[in-house]
VEXKESE-833340 format. One record per residue (C-alpha): y, z, x; residue in three letters; residue number from 0. Coordinates in nm, 3 decimals, always signed. Each point is the difference from the previous one (the first is absolute). Layout:
! VEXKESE-833340
    north       up     east  voke  mardo
        Y        Z        X   ALA    NUM
...
This chain:
! VEXKESE-833340
    north       up     east  voke  mardo
   -2.665   -5.838  -29.453   MET      0
   +0.099   +0.241   -0.276   LEU      1
   +0.287   +0.235   +0.081   GLN      2
   -0.166   +0.297   -0.173   LEU      3
   +0.329   +0.142   -0.120   ARG      4
   +0.005   +0.382   +0.004   PRO      5
   +0.128   +0.078   -0.349   SER      6
   +0.045   -0.098   -0.363   CYS      7
   +0.316   -0.202   -0.063   GLU      8
   +0.059   +0.187   -0.327   CYS      9
   -0.066   +0.368   +0.070   CYS     10
   -0.020   +0.006   +0.383   ASP     11
   -0.345   +0.163   -0.014   ARG     12
   -0.178   -0.014   +0.335   ASP     13
   -0.270   -0.268   +0.009   LEU     14
   -0.184   +0.031   +0.332   PRO     15
   -0.218   -0.289   +0.124   PRO     16
   -0.315   +0.159   -0.146   GLU     17
   +0.151   +0.054   -0.347   SER     18
   -0.194   -0.142   -0.293   ARG     19
   +0.308   +0.057   -0.218   ASP     20
   +0.208   -0.280   +0.156   ALA     21
   +0.045   -0.335   -0.173   VAL     22
   +0.180   -0.310   +0.129   ILE     23
   +0.113   -0.342   -0.118   CYS     24
   -0.026   -0.321   +0.201   SER     25
   +0.336   +0.082   +0.165   PHE     26
   -0.134   +0.343   +0.107   GLU     27
   +0.230   +0.195   -0.231   CYS     28
   -0.178   +0.335   -0.011   THR     29
   -0.036   +0.248   -0.285   PHE     30
   -0.220   +0.295   -0.090   CYS     31
   -0.248   -0.041   -0.285   VAL     32
   +0.191   +0.249   -0.217   ALA     33
   +0.322   -0.203   +0.019   CYS     34
   -0.183   -0.332   -0.039   ARG     35
   -0.161   +0.128   -0.319   ASP     36
   +0.346   +0.067   -0.145   ARG     37
   +0.150   -0.338   +0.091   LEU     38
   +0.027   -0.263   -0.276   PRO     39
   -0.321   -0.202   +0.008   GLY     40
   -0.096   +0.187   +0.317   GLN     41
   +0.178   -0.277   +0.192   LEU     42
   +0.218   +0.019   +0.310   CYS     43
   +0.360   +0.070   -0.110   PRO     44
   +0.129   -0.202   +0.298   ASN     45
   -0.187   -0.329   -0.042   CYS     46
   -0.204   +0.031   -0.320   GLY     47
   -0.323   -0.037   +0.195   GLY     48
   -0.332   +0.173   -0.054   GLU     49
   -0.039   +0.343   +0.160   LEU     50
   -0.346   +0.052   +0.149   VAL     51
   -0.155   +0.279   +0.206   ARG     52
   +0.112   -0.018   +0.360   ARG     53
   -0.292   -0.038   +0.242   PRO     54
   -0.070   +0.283   +0.241   ILE     55
   +0.030   -0.084   +0.369   ARG     56
   -0.289   +0.154   +0.197   PRO     57
   +0.115   +0.310   +0.189   ALA     58
   -0.120   -0.148   +0.330   GLY     59
   +0.241   -0.293   -0.043   LYS     60
   +0.313   +0.207   -0.069   LEU     61
   +0.085   +0.066   +0.366   THR     62
   +0.020   -0.367   +0.090   ALA     63
   +0.130   -0.099   -0.346   ASN     64
   +0.215   +0.288   -0.127   PRO     65
   +0.157   +0.010   -0.346   PRO     66
   +0.374   -0.040   -0.028   THR     67
   +0.213   +0.315   -0.009   THR     68
   +0.283   -0.172   -0.188   LEU     69
   +0.029   +0.147   -0.349   ARG     70
   +0.114   -0.233   -0.279   THR     71
   +0.124   +0.198   -0.299   VAL     72
   +0.206   -0.110   -0.296   LYS     73
   +0.330   +0.196   +0.001   PRO     74
   -0.050   +0.112   -0.361   ASP     75
   -0.379   -0.010   +0.003   GLY     76
   -0.157   -0.191   -0.288   CYS     77
   +0.117   +0.228   -0.282   ALA     78
   +0.200   -0.281   -0.161   ALA     79
   -0.315   -0.214   -0.010   LEU     80
   -0.228   +0.251   -0.172   PHE     81
């Protein structure tokens, strides 16, 4: 099951479970669309994988299957990558 991480790894923008602005790679690294669009090749800076829109978990399933609250943020953001 996807973790549904709560924020962008680059800019720490909130990305709630219903966000259509969240993208992920196959390792679930999570970014906002704005940061993804600035990354070289629009690829994950961690693994080089494709970043695709994260699916939205139906609201009725969030209670039994909550998103993670653990934020993963790069210490210096992604400024060096842009």
